[in-house]
N, C-alpha and C positions, 0 to 999 in steps of 0.2 A: 461368391468370392469377389474380393475387391481388386479391380484391374487398374487402379490409379497409378500413375507414373509421375515423376518429377520432371518438369519442363523449365528451361531457362528462357525468359523473354527479355530481349534487349531492344531498346528504342531510344529516340532522341526527343527531348522535350525542350523546345525553344533553343535547340542547338546543344544542349547539355546531355551527355550520355547517361542513361538510366538502365537498370536491370533488376530483375527479381526472379524468384523461383516460385512456381505454383504446382500444386498437386491436382491433376485432372485425369479423367479416364481417356480423353482424346484431346488432340490439339490440331488445329489447322490455322491458316492465315487469318480467317475471319475471327476465330476465337482469340488469337494472339492480339489482334488489333483491339478487340473489346477489352481484354484484360489489361493491356497497356493503358487504355484510356481510364480504366478503373484505378489503376495504380497512380495515374497522373491526377486523379480527382475529378475527371470529367464523366466517366461512365457510371452506371448504377449497378449495384450488386443487389440481388433479390434478398429479402429478409428470410425467406424460407426456401428450402430446396424445391418445393413445388411451385413457387411463384415464378411466373413467366415474365422475363424482363426483356425489353427490346434491346438488342445488341447495338453497340456503337459501331458505326460504319467507318471505313477508312477516310472517306471525304469529310465526314463530320469531325473525326479525330484530328485531321490535318488543319481544320479551322482553329483548333485550340493549340496548335504548335507541336503536335505529335507527328513524328515521321520516322522512317527507316526502321519499322518494326520487323524483328526477326525472332525466330524461336528455334529451339533444339531440345532434344532429350538430354536431361542431365546425366553425366557419366559417373 
C-alpha cells in the first residue's frame, strides 16, 4: 500500500520566499532542507529510486542562500 502524503515546503532563497508541494512517505527537517535545496537547484536528485544520494545539509544549503526552511502536511 502507498503511504505517500503531500507536504508543503516553504523557504527563502536569497531573501525571496519560495514554496512547493512534494509527495513523500515521510518528512522531517533534514528531508525538508534537502528538498528545498533541490528545488533551488543546489541539491541532487537520484536518477533511480534505488540510487543513494548524499543529502544536502542545512549548513551547505545556507552557503547557497537557502534559509528559513519549514514544512507541513498539506491540508
